[in-house]
C-alpha positions in Angstrom: 0.3 0.6 -0.2 3.1 2.2 1.0 4.9 2.0 -2.2 1.4 2.2 -4.7 0.6 5.3 -2.4 4.0 7.3 -3.3 3.8 6.3 -6.9 0.1 7.6 -7.4 1.4 10.7 -5.7 4.4 11.5 -7.6 1.7 10.7 -11.0 -0.7 13.0 -9.5 1.9 16.0 -8.6 3.1 15.8 -12.1 0.1 17.8 -13.6 -3.3 19.5 -11.6 -6.0 20.6 -12.8 -6.8 24.0 -12.1 -9.8 25.1 -14.3 -12.3 22.4 -16.5 -14.8 24.3 -18.8 -17.2 24.4 -16.3 -15.2 26.3 -13.8 -13.7 28.3 -16.3 -16.9 29.4 -17.6 -17.9 30.3 -13.9 -14.8 32.3 -13.8 -15.0 34.2 -16.6 -18.7 35.3 -15.6 -17.3 36.2 -12.4 -14.6 38.9 -13.6 -17.2 40.3 -15.6 -19.4 40.9 -13.1 -16.5 42.5 -11.5 -15.7 44.7 -14.4 -19.5 45.9 -14.8 -19.1 47.1 -10.9 -15.8 49.1 -11.7 -16.7 50.3 -15.7 -20.0 50.6 -15.7 -20.6 50.8 -19.8 -17.5 50.4 -21.2 -18.1 53.6 -22.8 -14.7 55.2 -21.1 -13.0 51.6 -20.5 -11.3 49.6 -23.4 -9.9 46.0 -23.2 -6.6 45.0 -25.2 -5.4 41.0 -25.0 -2.1 40.9 -24.8 -0.6 39.1 -27.5 -0.6 35.5 -28.0 -2.3 33.7 -25.0 -4.6 36.7 -23.4 -6.0 37.4 -26.6 -8.5 34.2 -26.9 -9.5 35.4 -23.0 -10.4 39.1 -23.7 -12.3 37.6 -26.8 -14.0 35.7 -24.1 -14.5 37.9 -21.8 -16.1 40.7 -24.5 -18.1 38.1 -25.7 -19.6 37.3 -21.9 -19.6 41.4 -21.3 -21.8 42.3 -24.4 -24.3 39.5 -23.9 -24.5 40.4 -20.0 -25.0 44.7 -20.6 -26.4 44.5 -24.6 -23.7 47.1 -25.8 -20.9 46.4 -28.3 -17.4 46.9 -26.4 -14.0 48.2 -27.8 -11.2 45.4 -27.7 -7.7 45.5 -29.4 -5.1 43.2 -29.6 -1.5 44.3 -28.2 2.2 42.8 -29.2 4.8 43.7 -27.2 7.3 41.7 -28.6 9.4 44.6 -29.4 9.1 45.6 -26.3 10.3 42.7 -23.7 13.9 43.0 -22.2 14.7 39.5 -23.4 14.1 40.5 -27.2 17.9 40.0 -28.2 18.7 37.2 -25.4 17.3 34.2 -27.0 18.9 32.0 -28.7 16.0 31.3 -31.4 14.1 35.2 -32.3 10.6 35.3 -30.8 7.9 35.5 -33.5 6.2 39.1 -33.7 2.4 38.9 -33.9 -0.3 41.6 -34.6 -1.2 44.6 -33.0 -4.6 45.7 -33.6 -6.0 48.8 -32.1 -8.7 50.4 -34.0 -9.2 53.1 -31.5 -8.2 55.6 -29.7 -6.8 54.8 -26.1 -5.7 58.3 -25.0 -7.5 59.3 -21.2 -9.4 56.2 -21.7 -9.8 53.7 -18.9 -7.5 50.9 -20.1 -8.0 46.5 -19.2 -4.4 44.7 -20.1 -6.1 40.8 -20.3 -3.5 38.3 -20.0 -4.0 34.3 -19.2 -0.7 34.0 -17.0 0.7 36.5 -14.8 4.4 34.8 -14.0 7.5 37.2 -14.0 5.4 41.2 -14.4 8.3 41.5 -17.5 5.4 40.8 -20.2 3.2 43.3 -18.4 5.9 45.9 -17.9 6.2 45.3 -21.8 3.2 46.2 -22.5 2.9 49.3 -20.7 5.8 50.7 -22.5 3.8 49.3 -25.7 1.1 51.4 -24.6 2.9 54.9 -24.8 2.8 54.4 -28.5 -0.7 54.7 -28.5 -1.3 57.5 -26.5 -1.7 57.9 -22.6 -4.5 56.1 -21.0 -6.5 57.5 -17.7 -5.9 54.2 -16.0 -4.8 50.9 -16.3 -5.8 47.7 -15.0 -4.7 43.9 -15.5 -7.0 41.2 -15.8 -5.1 37.4 -15.3 -6.8 34.2 -15.4 -4.3 32.5 -13.2 -1.3 34.5 -11.0 1.7 32.3 -10.0 2.2 33.7 -6.7 5.9 34.6 -5.6 7.5 35.0 -9.0 7.5 38.5 -9.6 10.7 39.9 -11.1 8.7 43.2 -11.8 6.0 44.2 -9.0 2.9 44.2 -10.7 -0.1 43.1 -8.9 -3.5 42.0 -10.9 -6.7 43.8 -10.3 -8.9 41.0 -11.8 -7.6 37.9 -10.6 -9.4 34.5 -11.6 -6.9 31.9 -9.5 -3.8 33.0 -7.5 -1.5 29.5 -7.0 1.4 29.0 -5.3 4.3 27.7 -7.8 7.8 27.1 -8.2 10.3 27.9 -10.5 10.0 23.9 -11.8 6.6 24.5 -12.8 4.6 26.0 -15.6 0.3 26.6 -15.9 -0.3 25.6 -19.2 -3.9 26.7 -20.6 -6.2 25.2 -22.8 -8.5 26.6 -25.2 -11.4 25.0 -27.0 -10.5 27.1 -30.1 -7.0 25.6 -30.5 -7.3 22.8 -28.3 -10.5 20.0 -27.9 -11.8 21.6 -25.2 -10.9 24.5 -22.3 -8.3 23.2 -19.9 -5.9 24.8 -17.1 -3.5 22.5 -15.7 -0.4 23.1 -13.4 2.4 21.0 -14.6 5.5 20.4 -13.2 8.2 20.4 -15.7 10.7 17.8 -16.4 14.3 19.0 -14.8 
């Protein structure tokens, strides 16, 4: 019994489900309610999904928000590739994605959306990239998974789907039904 239990625990620790499809939908609805509490009708607020992984979450949020409040919400996509501090330090070049912001952000509230907050360096790059499009009145951050105790940059999310304690050898994998068979969010132990 003891050997089986140790083996079972080792297997269970390799991959742990944080969100299934149902819990993900509940979490998105909760985040939308929090956004509505703070931004009302979104006339002064825009949603920007960070490329590449924050875009699907941003689209889901906007679809749900529009369903709830019955009005169109401005959504855009921001690529931060050339603003990253590790852009030239990688062995292989980073593939840039498309920035698509078809509206002005000057003096508007901006909600940056990404799937996972890890070191905070992507958020810092996003703040630098925003300067090319104007000066927002306010910037907030919405994150699906906040990996605690891992910051390199002192940033904090305003809206959080779930906080998890992680170590550097772990990874959060977000699977969307648009790119995979179904929605799942996993905490995975990386192979050493």
